[in-house]
C-alpha positions as CSV (number, residue, x, y, z in Angstrom):
1,X,14.6,11.4,33.7
2,X,13.7,9.3,30.0
3,X,12.8,11.2,27.1
4,X,10.5,9.1,23.8
5,X,11.5,8.4,21.5
6,X,9.2,10.2,18.4
7,X,9.7,10.1,14.8
8,X,9.5,13.4,12.7
9,X,5.2,13.1,11.0
10,X,6.7,12.9,7.6
11,X,8.8,9.5,8.4
12,X,5.2,7.9,10.0
13,X,4.0,6.8,6.6
14,X,6.9,5.0,5.7
15,X,8.0,3.5,8.8
16,X,4.2,2.0,9.4
17,X,4.4,0.4,5.7
18,X,8.1,-1.2,6.2
19,X,6.5,-2.3,9.3
20,X,4.1,-3.9,7.2
21,X,6.6,-5.1,4.8
22,X,9.4,-6.7,7.9
23,X,6.2,-8.2,9.6
24,X,4.7,-10.2,6.5
25,X,8.5,-11.9,6.0
26,X,8.6,-13.1,9.2
27,X,5.3,-14.5,9.2
28,X,5.3,-15.5,5.8
29,X,8.7,-17.1,7.0
30,X,7.4,-18.5,10.0
31,X,4.2,-20.2,8.1
32,X,6.4,-22.1,5.7
33,X,5.5,-25.6,4.8
34,X,8.4,-28.5,5.2
35,X,9.0,-29.9,2.4
36,X,8.8,-27.5,0.2
37,X,11.5,-26.3,-2.5
38,X,13.3,-23.1,-1.4
39,X,13.5,-22.1,-4.9
40,X,10.1,-22.3,-5.0
41,X,8.8,-21.1,-1.7
42,X,11.2,-18.3,-2.2
43,X,9.6,-17.1,-5.2
44,X,5.8,-16.7,-3.8
45,X,7.6,-15.2,-0.6
46,X,8.7,-12.4,-3.8
47,X,5.5,-12.8,-5.4
48,X,3.4,-12.2,-2.2
49,X,5.6,-8.9,-1.3
50,X,5.8,-7.8,-4.3
51,X,1.2,-8.1,-3.9
52,X,1.7,-6.5,-0.9
53,X,4.1,-3.7,-2.3
54,X,1.4,-3.1,-4.8
55,X,-2.0,-2.9,-3.2
56,X,-0.4,-0.2,-0.7
57,X,0.7,1.8,-3.8
58,X,-2.2,1.4,-4.8
59,X,-3.7,2.8,-1.5
60,X,-1.1,5.8,-1.2
61,X,-2.1,6.5,-5.5
62,X,-6.4,7.2,-4.1
63,X,-5.7,9.8,-2.1
64,X,-4.3,11.8,-4.5
65,X,-6.6,14.6,-5.2
66,X,-5.5,14.7,-8.6
67,X,-6.9,11.3,-8.4
68,X,-10.4,12.4,-7.7
69,X,-13.1,12.7,-10.1
70,X,-14.4,16.0,-11.1
71,X,-16.5,17.6,-9.0
72,X,-20.3,17.5,-10.7
73,X,-22.0,20.6,-9.7
74,X,-23.7,20.9,-12.7
75,X,-25.8,17.7,-12.9
76,X,-27.9,19.0,-16.4
77,X,-27.2,19.3,-20.3
78,X,-23.5,21.2,-21.0
79,X,-24.3,24.3,-22.1
80,X,-24.3,25.2,-25.7
81,X,-26.1,22.2,-26.7
82,X,-28.6,23.1,-28.4
83,X,-31.4,21.5,-25.7
């Protein structure tokens, strides 16, 4: 009987990020236009990868509890202002 190999839940997020970066690289090099200088195309590739990783980082940092705005439970004026 063959058992399914499952990743621990802790590794799913990094595995998805590695998968996205790898798939983006494969797609980028599969769609390379003919006649383009290799150095320029490689620079564009690294630029595209950095934008992808920055976007992923922005999404991940926005999920942290400390990145959320403070609760607005009190909508009145601050106490002690004399109003």
